[in-house]
Backbone as a chain_set.jsonl record, in Angstrom:
{"seq": "MEKKEIKIEEKSSMTLENRKRLFLNGVVEVVSFNEDQIILNTKLGTLHIKGEGLKMNKLDVQNGEVIINGMINSCVYVNKENKKEKEKLFKKLFK", "coords": {"N": [[0.831, -1.18, 0.0], [0.626, 2.153, -0.886], [1.755, 5.157, 0.554], [0.474, 8.422, 0.742], [1.297, 11.779, 1.024], [-0.587, 14.359, 2.31], [-0.755, 17.663, 1.82], [-1.644, 20.463, 3.538], [-2.478, 23.597, 2.569], [-1.408, 26.627, 3.912], [-3.362, 29.365, 4.298], [-3.613, 32.843, 4.002], [-4.762, 36.167, 4.078], [-4.661, 39.668, 3.296], [-6.237, 42.725, 3.212], [-6.232, 46.087, 2.502], [-7.992, 49.028, 2.893], [-7.934, 52.224, 1.791], [-6.047, 52.939, 3.744], [-7.419, 52.944, 6.122], [-9.006, 50.833, 6.923], [-8.449, 47.498, 7.666], [-8.548, 44.244, 6.544], [-8.149, 40.974, 7.639], [-7.26, 37.557, 7.171], [-6.524, 34.275, 8.398], [-5.545, 34.576, 10.924], [-4.168, 33.536, 13.975], [-3.856, 34.116, 16.72], [-4.308, 36.904, 18.98], [-1.743, 38.82, 20.094], [-1.034, 41.262, 21.38], [-2.561, 44.496, 21.855], [-3.164, 47.961, 21.261], [-4.0, 51.461, 20.875], [-1.998, 52.311, 19.194], [-0.496, 50.172, 18.218], [-0.846, 46.835, 17.027], [-0.349, 43.442, 17.578], [-0.252, 40.388, 16.011], [-0.429, 36.835, 15.797], [-0.122, 34.986, 12.939], [-0.904, 32.563, 10.367], [1.241, 32.767, 8.727], [3.282, 33.923, 10.133], [4.405, 36.292, 12.671], [2.638, 39.289, 12.871], [3.043, 42.721, 12.833], [1.214, 45.578, 13.308], [1.102, 48.957, 12.842], [-0.075, 52.216, 13.759], [-2.525, 54.834, 14.118], [-5.049, 55.448, 16.471], [-6.056, 52.813, 16.418], [-8.413, 50.188, 16.248], [-9.944, 47.092, 16.953], [-12.408, 45.965, 15.041], [-13.776, 43.681, 14.313], [-13.357, 40.497, 15.61], [-12.634, 37.323, 15.135], [-11.28, 34.737, 16.054], [-11.576, 32.018, 15.923], [-12.319, 31.49, 13.267], [-10.254, 32.82, 12.174], [-10.39, 35.516, 11.405], [-10.036, 39.039, 11.265], [-10.87, 42.448, 11.629], [-9.583, 45.623, 11.357], [-9.829, 48.964, 12.299], [-8.849, 52.382, 11.783], [-6.055, 54.658, 11.447], [-3.781, 53.252, 9.431], [-0.391, 52.765, 9.475], [1.774, 51.016, 9.051], [2.446, 47.587, 8.18], [4.025, 44.774, 9.168], [5.634, 41.702, 8.776], [7.174, 39.541, 11.053], [9.628, 37.212, 11.341], [10.773, 34.306, 13.105], [13.277, 33.403, 12.341], [14.549, 35.685, 11.358], [14.968, 37.134, 13.73], [16.826, 35.501, 15.037], [18.996, 35.703, 13.298], [19.603, 38.433, 13.597], [20.328, 38.457, 16.282], [22.676, 36.918, 16.165], [24.267, 38.64, 14.652], [24.542, 40.853, 16.396], [25.955, 39.585, 18.466], [28.364, 39.04, 17.16], [29.237, 41.628, 16.638], [29.687, 42.67, 19.196], [31.761, 41.205, 20.427]], "CA": [[0.0, 0.0, 0.0], [1.42, 3.363, -1.037], [1.322, 6.281, 1.384], [0.512, 9.732, 0.095], [1.256, 12.909, 1.941], [-1.527, 15.412, 1.961], [-0.234, 18.928, 2.327], [-2.67, 21.479, 3.671], [-1.878, 24.899, 2.287], [-1.726, 27.681, 4.87], [-3.837, 30.539, 3.571], [-3.737, 34.075, 4.751], [-4.928, 37.302, 3.173], [-4.683, 40.994, 3.902], [-6.782, 43.744, 2.315], [-6.203, 47.396, 3.126], [-8.815, 50.004, 2.187], [-7.663, 53.637, 2.066], [-5.257, 53.016, 4.983], [-8.316, 53.148, 7.256], [-9.639, 49.576, 7.31], [-7.611, 46.352, 7.308], [-9.218, 42.948, 6.652], [-7.153, 39.905, 7.724], [-7.633, 36.148, 7.335], [-5.374, 33.459, 8.767], [-5.063, 34.987, 12.245], [-4.184, 32.448, 14.956], [-4.117, 34.71, 18.033], [-3.94, 38.294, 19.211], [-0.689, 38.871, 21.107], [-1.272, 42.487, 22.139], [-3.135, 45.578, 21.056], [-3.525, 49.262, 21.818], [-4.364, 52.379, 19.793], [-0.852, 52.59, 18.324], [0.113, 48.955, 17.658], [-1.509, 45.547, 17.224], [0.532, 42.332, 17.22], [-1.04, 39.182, 15.77], [0.208, 35.646, 15.243], [-0.872, 34.49, 11.794], [-0.389, 31.309, 9.804], [2.468, 33.071, 7.991], [4.252, 34.561, 11.017], [3.914, 37.352, 13.545], [2.348, 40.503, 12.121], [3.008, 43.958, 13.618], [0.468, 46.632, 12.628], [1.281, 50.223, 13.557], [-0.916, 53.281, 13.252], [-3.096, 55.766, 15.083], [-6.463, 55.196, 16.735], [-6.383, 51.467, 15.951], [-9.444, 49.456, 16.988], [-10.373, 45.846, 16.325], [-13.845, 46.045, 14.843], [-14.253, 42.299, 14.299], [-12.336, 39.544, 16.028], [-13.15, 35.955, 15.081], [-10.065, 33.928, 16.007], [-11.953, 30.649, 15.538], [-12.246, 31.449, 11.81], [-9.037, 33.507, 11.763], [-10.716, 36.779, 10.746], [-9.924, 40.255, 12.07], [-10.994, 43.725, 10.914], [-8.993, 46.697, 12.156], [-10.112, 50.317, 11.834], [-7.939, 53.408, 12.275], [-5.066, 55.056, 10.445], [-2.76, 52.214, 9.337], [0.88, 53.304, 8.977], [2.648, 49.947, 8.563], [2.163, 46.176, 8.46], [5.31, 44.102, 8.989], [5.751, 40.332, 9.269], [8.431, 39.268, 11.733], [9.858, 35.77, 11.43], [11.711, 33.889, 14.143], [14.602, 33.277, 11.725], [15.14, 37.026, 11.292], [15.429, 37.496, 15.066], [18.035, 34.735, 15.316], [20.072, 36.285, 12.506], [19.962, 39.704, 14.215], [21.05, 38.14, 17.515], [24.025, 36.492, 15.779], [24.976, 39.839, 14.205], [24.902, 41.606, 17.595], [26.996, 38.854, 19.181], [29.605, 39.237, 16.42], [29.656, 43.02, 16.803], [30.084, 42.984, 20.574], [32.669, 40.187, 20.969]], "C": [[0.882, 1.253, 0.0], [0.848, 4.493, -0.176], [1.462, 7.564, 0.601], [0.43, 10.798, 1.162], [0.266, 13.935, 1.42], [-1.034, 16.687, 2.627], [-1.367, 19.949, 2.35], [-2.001, 22.838, 3.523], [-2.353, 25.92, 3.315], [-2.138, 28.92, 4.08], [-3.995, 31.706, 4.512], [-3.915, 35.199, 3.738], [-5.029, 38.588, 3.966], [-5.202, 41.967, 2.848], [-6.848, 45.06, 3.072], [-7.0, 48.367, 2.268], [-8.49, 51.402, 2.68], [-6.884, 53.885, 3.355], [-6.115, 53.212, 6.224], [-9.008, 51.88, 7.732], [-8.808, 48.419, 6.758], [-8.383, 45.071, 7.577], [-8.141, 41.865, 6.636], [-7.828, 38.546, 7.86], [-6.375, 35.389, 7.701], [-4.777, 33.85, 10.107], [-5.227, 33.834, 13.227], [-4.498, 32.985, 16.346], [-3.715, 36.178, 18.044], [-2.931, 38.309, 20.352], [-0.874, 40.091, 21.994], [-1.899, 43.527, 21.227], [-3.349, 46.823, 21.91], [-3.805, 50.178, 20.627], [-3.244, 52.631, 18.796], [-0.265, 51.355, 17.64], [-0.721, 47.728, 18.005], [-0.545, 44.478, 16.744], [-0.315, 41.066, 17.16], [-0.139, 38.041, 15.338], [-0.7, 35.146, 14.13], [-0.257, 33.177, 11.328], [0.934, 31.513, 9.073], [3.529, 33.755, 8.841], [3.595, 35.626, 11.874], [3.786, 38.635, 12.744], [2.236, 41.679, 13.079], [2.305, 45.017, 12.779], [0.623, 47.892, 13.463], [0.413, 51.289, 12.91], [-1.385, 54.191, 14.364], [-4.577, 55.471, 15.235], [-6.921, 53.82, 16.285], [-7.407, 50.805, 16.872], [-9.774, 48.184, 16.224], [-11.893, 45.86, 16.261], [-14.474, 44.653, 14.877], [-13.089, 41.413, 14.71], [-12.98, 38.172, 16.088], [-11.95, 35.03, 14.918], [-10.379, 32.49, 15.603], [-11.891, 30.471, 14.019], [-11.038, 32.21, 11.27], [-9.266, 34.842, 11.089], [-10.642, 37.946, 11.721], [-10.121, 41.454, 11.137], [-10.496, 44.804, 11.86], [-9.315, 48.036, 11.496], [-9.14, 51.287, 12.482], [-6.987, 53.787, 11.154], [-3.916, 54.059, 10.468], [-1.496, 52.828, 8.729], [1.806, 52.219, 8.446], [2.125, 48.579, 8.989], [3.447, 45.413, 8.151], [5.232, 42.699, 9.579], [7.137, 40.152, 9.877], [8.555, 37.759, 11.874], [10.871, 35.47, 12.518], [13.127, 33.813, 13.596], [15.3, 34.629, 11.67], [15.679, 37.454, 12.644], [16.724, 36.774, 15.397], [19.22, 35.304, 14.555], [20.537, 37.606, 13.104], [20.746, 39.471, 15.501], [22.484, 37.719, 17.207], [24.867, 37.698, 15.373], [25.427, 40.665, 15.408], [26.006, 40.907, 18.376], [28.344, 39.034, 18.491], [30.154, 40.655, 16.617], [30.237, 43.315, 18.173], [30.949, 41.913, 21.212], [33.844, 40.839, 21.641]], "O": [[1.79, 1.371, 0.822], [-0.356, 4.752, -0.172], [2.443, 7.77, -0.113], [-0.39, 10.731, 2.078], [0.287, 14.319, 0.25], [-0.918, 16.763, 3.85], [-1.967, 20.258, 1.32], [-1.076, 23.177, 4.262], [-3.552, 26.059, 3.558], [-1.357, 29.456, 3.293], [-4.445, 31.572, 5.65], [-3.297, 35.189, 2.673], [-5.423, 38.601, 5.132], [-4.679, 42.03, 1.735], [-7.443, 45.142, 4.146], [-6.733, 48.521, 1.076], [-8.736, 51.733, 3.839], [-7.046, 54.929, 3.986], [-5.603, 53.603, 7.272], [-9.546, 51.855, 8.839], [-8.503, 48.358, 5.566], [-8.824, 44.831, 8.701], [-7.309, 41.833, 5.729], [-8.828, 38.397, 8.563], [-5.272, 35.811, 7.353], [-3.635, 33.501, 10.404], [-6.294, 33.226, 13.305], [-5.3, 32.4, 17.075], [-2.903, 36.631, 17.237], [-3.236, 37.858, 21.457], [-0.874, 39.977, 23.22], [-1.789, 43.456, 20.003], [-3.665, 46.75, 23.098], [-3.843, 49.714, 19.487], [-3.489, 53.104, 17.686], [0.388, 51.471, 16.604], [-1.232, 47.596, 19.117], [0.012, 44.576, 15.65], [-1.001, 40.713, 18.119], [0.815, 38.254, 14.59], [-1.89, 34.911, 14.34], [0.778, 32.743, 11.835], [1.664, 30.554, 8.826], [4.578, 34.134, 8.319], [2.384, 35.835, 11.811], [4.707, 39.024, 12.025], [1.442, 41.652, 14.019], [2.741, 45.324, 11.67], [0.313, 47.896, 14.655], [0.187, 51.286, 11.7], [-0.745, 54.312, 15.408], [-5.281, 55.268, 14.246], [-8.05, 53.666, 15.82], [-7.291, 50.852, 18.096], [-9.874, 48.195, 14.997], [-12.575, 45.779, 17.282], [-15.571, 44.472, 15.406], [-11.973, 41.565, 14.215], [-13.777, 37.889, 16.982], [-11.632, 34.591, 13.812], [-9.539, 31.818, 15.005], [-11.461, 29.424, 13.535], [-10.815, 32.249, 10.06], [-8.441, 35.275, 10.285], [-11.12, 37.859, 12.852], [-9.615, 41.478, 10.015], [-10.926, 44.891, 13.01], [-9.104, 48.22, 10.297], [-8.662, 51.052, 13.592], [-7.106, 53.286, 10.036], [-3.151, 54.025, 11.433], [-1.524, 53.345, 7.612], [2.549, 52.457, 7.494], [1.456, 48.437, 10.012], [3.906, 45.402, 7.009], [4.821, 42.518, 10.725], [8.142, 40.556, 9.294], [7.688, 37.108, 12.457], [11.732, 36.298, 12.815], [14.082, 34.125, 14.309], [16.505, 34.717, 11.907], [16.74, 38.075, 12.712], [17.631, 37.369, 15.979], [20.325, 35.385, 15.093], [21.736, 37.884, 13.122], [21.707, 40.185, 15.788], [23.41, 38.119, 17.913], [26.048, 37.771, 15.711], [26.567, 41.129, 15.444], [26.905, 41.568, 18.895], [29.366, 39.168, 19.166], [31.362, 40.858, 16.745], [31.166, 44.113, 18.303], [30.884, 41.722, 22.426], [34.72, 40.147, 22.16]]}, "num_chains": 1, "name": "protein.A"}
């Protein structure tokens, strides 16, 4: 009997409307939030959203959906690998 691997594709989407409303899919958990920054764990990594007057209008972690209102200034994915590389660089600099 031949075994077949079934690969489930991790899907995530982000839609930004006029820098005032952000629609996200693929959210796993909310790490922290305030009016200036929201940090989310997604299926594709940790997402840092920065802005002004940020509010979570819809939060459905069970389905992985979040809607954020406010002035969105930046959305940045942070990977664990990038942090390790930065730590190695600092260790080399300060030997």
